[in-house]
C-alpha positions, 0 to 999 in steps of 0.5 A: 743300531736304533734305540734300546732300553737302558735298564736291560743292559747288564753291567757287571762290576768285577776285575778280570784276572787269569782269564776269568772275572774276579768278584770283589766287594763293590765300593762305589756306584757307577752312574749313567751319564745320560740320566745320572742314575746308578746302574752298577757297582764297582770294586776298588782294587787295593795294592793286594789285588793289583799285585795279584793281577800284575803277578798273574800277568808276569807269570803268563808273560814268562810261562805262556808262549805269547812272547816266544811264539812265532809272531805270525801266530800271535797276530792270528790270535789278535785278528781272531779277537778283532773278528769276535769284537765286530760280531759282538756289536749287539752286546758291546755297543749298548754296554758302551753307549749306556755307560758313556757319553757315546750315542748308540748309533755312534757306538755301533757304527764307529766305536766297536768297528774302530776298536776291532780294526785298530787291533787288526792294524797292530797285529800286522806289525807282529811279524814285520817290525823287529831289530836290524843289522848295523853297519859294523866292521867286516869281522863283526856282526852288529844287531839290535834285537827287539824284545817286549818289556814284560808287563805294561800298565795301561790306564785308559780314559772315560771319553771313548772307553773301548777305542782308547783302551784298544789304542793302549792294549793292541800295540802292547799285546802285538809286541808280545807284552802282557797288559794290566789295564785300569779303565776309568771308574766312570766307564768300567764295564765294556772293557771286561767284555773285551777281555772275555773275547780275548780269551775266546780268541785264544789269548793265554789267560793272564796276558790281558788282565783288568783291574777296576778302581780309582786313580788314587788307590788302584792307579797309583798301586799299578804304576808303582808296582815293581813288576810293571816295566812301562806305563801308558796313560791318556788323560789330564796333564795333572794326572800325567805329571803325577804318573811320571813322578810315581814312575820315577820314584818306583824304578824310572819306568818309561811312559807314554802320555797323551794328555790335555789340549787347547787346540787352535783352528786357524781359518784364513779368508781364502779357506776353500769352502767357508760353509764346509769349514764351518761344519768341520769346526762345529764337529771338531768342538761339539763331537762327543760334547767336546769331551775329546783331547784334540777338540778344536776349542780355539777358533782363530779366524781372519777378520773379514770372514769371522762373522759369516763363519760364526753364523755357519758354526751356530747353524750347525750347532742348532741342528744337533739334538741333545738326549740320552745316548740310548735314544735313536736320533740324538746327536749331542751326548751328555757331559760325563757328570752333572757336576762337570756340566755345571763346571763348564757353565761356570767357565762360560759365565765368568767369560761373559762377566769378563766381557766375552760375547755369547754368540750361541749356547751358553747354558745347560741343555734341557733334557729330561732326567738328571744328566748333565747336557750342555749347549754347544757354545760360541764365545767371541770377544775373548783374549788369551788371558781369559780362563775360557781361552787358556784352560782345557774346558773339556766341553762344547765351548768354542772361543773366537779370536780374530786376526789381520795377518799370518803372524798374528794368527800364529801368535794367537795359536801359540799356547804356553802349555798345550801342543796336542793338535791344530787345524789350518784352513786355507787354499794357499798351500805355501801358507798352510805349510808355513803354519804347519812348521811354526805351530807347536803341536803333535798333529796339524790337520790342513783343510780338515780337523780330525783323524781318518778311519785308519791308524797309520798316522801317530798321535801325541802331543808337544809341551804339556800335552804329553810324550810318546805316540799312540797309533802308527808304527811309533806306538808299536815300537814304543812297546819294545825295548832294543838290545844291542848285540855285537859278535866277533867272528874273525878267524885269527882271534 
């Protein structure tokens, strides 16, 4: 899909409850990241509106046939939903691109199809994964029976609005639950279209509701609601900890949390193709302008190839074109808010003042309008105590540390707080597997960085990078609770 007129995109701020849009007073402006212009308004659901949405979902869960119907029938609705999403790309992609950091070509070619395919993937679990028969005595029958929780609260981030929402809602719905979703207040509109298409696909009203608002009011009321049986969240580590506390205070609900990261990429001198490796590393930190939880933000490279590798990464950075998400050909999107672009620049400048060397970038990208764009940046000569190395920046900033031995590389890779993802680039499979075993991260990619276009490999972090998994069979099973059953049937009872 080529460029579009952003002013022609109709953004309608509302909740979605009981199968229809619910208008409410707009209490905040929503701005386009590419030019910082207001293009819509948004209501903030208070505790009363959240209660309305949750109670509606609870009633739909209890009274509709969604959880009790044959699983194959539920899967059929989900597959139909996926088809409608794919055919609605001309509507969904512009809505996604204009309101987020996703360039229009990426939104059309990747985000919308990936969202649809993820729903298809989880639909297939509906009639294939359940309980099991246990090994018990000859006169007893032991079973575990899989059941949905009921109402699941899902809180999605702003960096991939459609895709991240689908990772939350698809496994929960496939397992028979109802879902109340709170999208980010920065990117609230495209998921409303998903909800409308769900009803068109045959999903019972109330099974998928959406409440708009911020975290302090709407999100807090949602996770504390007594009818919410589980919470799933993607976002910052700080917010994840607050959600855990709220869940503990309001009923010890289980949580799935995919949180922050400061992911290392280890490159050994024998990496199969250093030029290709440079391009992979550049994509892993510049993709979505670095606003990715698993961004490969720490390069740890064997000293003899460090300069050549940095030159290759800088060359890849130079080929990127910053510009509004709605213009064809732009490959570097905006930072979500201008204030965040200035925050990123502050981290970079403080690193330089502390002795880091600026190899590439290091400032705001000049783009017409008032949006915040940041140049992909390389900082060498850093150490592990620096803010730029220690803290998640959530921008296109790559720090570089050189090593002389495998043990030193692994020592540098270890982070005291984060353990979301890591990359290892080497031609030595033994070394790759040794590193994989020693790196504390939920995902380790070898001679690549990033997921394939499928959903079978789960994702999730260690340490303060989260708990539980999105994607894979594990994500589906995390939306079920298992009841133990033991039956005696001996004749002489």
